[in-house]
N, C-alpha and C positions, 0 to 999 in steps of 0.2 A: 061293111060300116062299121065304125069304131063307136063305142061307148064311152061318156065321158067318166074319168075316174077321179078318185079323190086326189091322188098326187099329182095330176094334171090340173086341178083346181087350184091347189097349194102353190104349186109353181107359177101359174098365172097370178095368182094375188101377190106374191112375191115379187113378181117382176113389174107388177103396176106401183106397189109401195115403192120398192126401189127407185123406179123412174121417177115416181113424185119426189121422194126426197133429194135424188141427185139435180132434178130441176129445180127445186127450192133454193138448192144448194150453189147453183150455176147462176140464178137470179140473184142471190147476195153478193155474188163476185162481180158480175159484168153490170147489173142494173145502175150502180153509183157511176161506173165509168161512161156508161152510154148517156147518163144523164147530164153529167159534167160536160161532155162534148156536146151534147144538145145545146145547152146552157152557153157555153162559150160561142158557137155558132150563131145563135140569137144576139148575142152581146155584140159580137163584130158586125152583124146586119145593122143592128140600132145605132153602132159608132159611126158606121158608114151613112147610115140615113142622115145623123144630126150632121157630120162633116160637109155632106152634100147642102143641107139647108143653110149652115152657115156660110158656105163659099157662096150659094146663091144670095143670102142676106149682104152678104159683104159686097158683092159685086153691084146688087142694085143701089144700096147706099152709097157706094163710091161714083156710081154714074151719076146720080142726083147731085152730088156734090160739086162734079167737075164742071158740069154743064149749066151754068148760070142762065136765066132766061135773060133775053136782051129786052132793053128798056124802050118802049115806043116813044117816038118824039111827035108828041101831040102838037105844039106849036108853043110861041112865044108867051111868057107869062106877063099879063099886064095888070098893074095895080090899080084898081077902081077908087075912085074917091066919092063917097057920099055928098049927093049935092040937094039943099034944101030949098 
């Protein structure tokens, strides 16, 4: 069985600190790139949804304009005169 040595402890602490700073450095470089991609993807989705809603609105508004309601033939109009 091995006993813990002071140099082993120092090496372990050094590796932990090194990993921490490398991770921090990598996040500073790659986080803005990943965030920009996520924002662009969300923007494209919202534009697609907006375009679909506009198409749906245009289709419904055009269909109501192109089909006028037929007028019902009720009958002949008769002009009544008041009798006293």
